[in-house]
FIVOVEX-117177 format. One record per residue (C-alpha): x, y, z. Coordinates in steps of 0.25 Angstrom, whole numbers, plus 5000, padded with zeros to 4 digits. Each point is the difference from the previous one (the first is absolute). Example, Ala and Ser with C-alpha at 12.3 -4.5 7.8 and 13.67 -1.06 7.14 Angstrom:
BEGIN
    c1    c2    c3
  5049  4982  5031
  5006  5014  4998
This chain:
BEGIN
    c1    c2    c3
  6058  5456  5595
  4998  4990  5011
  4990  4997  5010
  4997  5012  5009
  4999  4992  5013
  4985  4999  5000
  4999  5011  4989
  5003  5013  5006
  5006  5009  4989
  5000  5002  4985
  5003  4990  4989
  5002  4998  4985
  4991  4993  4990
  4999  4989  4990
  4994  4987  4994
  5000  4991  4987
  4993  5000  4986
  4985  5000  5001
  4988  4996  4992
  4986  5003  5004
  4994  4989  5008
  4997  4995  5014
  5008  4992  5011
  4999  4997  5015
  5007  5010  5009
  5013  4996  5007
  4999  4997  5015
  5006  5013  5006
  5005  4992  5012
  5008  4991  4991
  5007  5012  4993
  5015  5002  5002
  5001  5015  4997
  5015  5000  5001
  5002  4991  4988
  5004  5007  4987
  4993  4996  4987
  5010  5008  4991
  4996  5009  4988
  4987  4998  4994
  4989  5006  4990
  4985  5001  5001
  4990  5002  4989
  4985  4999  4999
  4988  5006  4994
  4986  5004  5006
  4987  5004  4993
  4994  5013  5004
  4988  4999  5010
  4986  5005  4999
  4997  5014  5005
  5001  5001  5015
  5008  4987  5001
  5015  4996  5001
  5007  4988  4994
  5012  4996  5008
  5010  4989  5002
  5011  4996  5010
  5013  4992  4997
  5008  4995  5012
  5014  4994  5001
  4997  4987  5007
  5008  4989  5006
  5013  4995  4993
  4998  5013  4991
  4988  4994  4993
  4990  5010  4995
  4986  5000  5006
  4990  5007  4991
  4987  5005  5006
  4987  5000  4992
  4996  5012  4991
  4989  5007  5008
  4989  5010  4996
  4996  5007  5013
  4992  5013  5003
  5010  5011  5001
  4998  5004  5014
  5003  4985  5004
  5012  4999  4991
  5015  5002  5003
  5001  5012  4991
  5009  5010  5006
  4995  5013  5007
  4996  5010  4990
  4994  4990  4990
  4986  5004  4998
  4988  4994  4991
  5003  5002  4986
  4991  5011  4993
  4992  4993  4989
  4990  5011  4997
  4997  5003  4985
  5012  4997  4991
  5011  5002  5010
  5007  4989  5006
  5010  4999  5012
  5009  4989  5004
  5010  4999  5011
  5011  4989  5003
  5010  4996  5011
  5012  4992  4999
  5007  4998  5014
  5010  4992  5007
  4999  4996  5015
  5009  4993  5009
  4997  4988  5010
  4993  5010  5010
  4991  5006  4989
  5008  5013  5000
  4999  5006  4986
  5014  5003  4995
  4998  5005  4986
  4988  5003  4991
  4996  5006  4987
  4986  5005  4997
  4993  5006  4988
  4988  5008  4998
  4994  5000  4986
  4988  5007  4994
  4995  4999  4986
  4988  5004  4991
  4995  4993  4988
  4989  5001  4990
  4998  4985  4998
  5010  4998  4988
  5012  5007  5005
  5006  5006  5013
  4999  5015  4998
  5009  5004  5012
  5008  4993  5010
  5010  5003  5012
  5007  4991  5010
  5007  5006  5012
  5010  4991  5008
  5004  5001  5014
  5011  4993  5008
  5001  4997  5015
  5011  4994  5008
  5003  4996  5015
  5010  5008  5008
  5008  4997  5013
  5005  5009  5011
  5013  5007  4998
  4997  5004  4985
  5001  4985  4996
  4991  4990  4993
  4995  4999  4986
  5002  5011  4990
  4994  5003  4986
  5011  5000  4990
  4993  5003  4987
  4986  5000  4994
  4994  5001  4986
  4987  4999  4993
  4994  5001  4986
  4988  4998  4992
  5000  4995  4985
  4988  5009  4997
  4991  5010  5007
  4990  5006  4990
  4991  4993  4990
  5006  4986  5003
  4995  4986  4997
  5007  4996  5013
  5009  5007  5010
  5012  4992  5006
  5005  5007  5012
  5012  4996  5008
  5007  5004  5013
  5014  4996  5005
  5006  5002  5014
  5014  4996  5005
  5003  4999  5015
  5013  4998  5007
  5002  4997  5015
  5011  5004  5010
  4997  4999  5014
  4999  4990  5012
  5001  4987  4992
  5010  5005  4990
  5009  5012  5003
  5007  4998  4986
  4988  5003  4992
  5004  4988  4990
  4991  4989  5005
  4986  5004  4998
  4993  5007  4988
  4985  4999  4995
  4995  5004  4986
  4985  5002  4998
  4993  5000  4986
  4986  5003  4998
  4993  4999  4987
  4986  5005  4998
  4991  4998  4987
  4988  5009  4998
  4991  4997  4988
  4989  5007  4992
  4989  4991  5005
  5003  5004  5015
  5007  4987  5004
  5014  5000  5005
  5011  4991  5006
  5012  5000  5010
  5013  4993  4998
  5011  5000  5011
  5014  4996  5001
  5010  5001  5012
  5015  4997  5000
  5007  4998  5013
  5015  4999  5002
  4998  4992  5013
  4988  4993  5007
  4996  4993  5012
  4989  4990  5005
  4987  5007  5004
  5001  5012  4991
  4989  5002  4991
  4995  5008  4988
  4987  5007  5000
  4994  5005  4988
  4986  5005  4995
  4991  5009  4992
  4988  5008  5003
């Protein structure tokens, strides 16, 4: 997928291996969105935020295909980049709630593919008594029935009742066939989200994205709330 001539259509997604940290943002004016950065993989972990807050981070493919890692930010949910539909987690009593997002955007900040989870769990302080995680997938379409498609999606929990800890995971494979590649063989994104729910009420979010092809200016946005 190349530069969309001042960015006017849909694109693919991508980046490189990630660790939590901070870096200065690349100058958008200096980016060459037509430069391919090849196949890459991103990984990273975020702690769960306090009630009413979101934790989020962006990672951008900068100049010369160098990764630009933004800071981990704790922000009020209303001011966060949480997708529409993400609301403040319910923390009343022993019931906890955690939502996550794992999204790829192009150089024009159009979301191409995304994987989302919604987790709830109850605990008595020593064990997780019940737990459930529901995944959701979203993807961008183009006119004429083209663009991104969901190829497959899976999810599982290693325990759901009377657990010391619950490890939930969700996976989504997306393929692309459209304006930028009519063969359907050039672009593909695979998202992985791993959620850990603990008996003491704490939790964490870990994310991965694998991209068959990437370009300068694309960015990975991920967070928990």
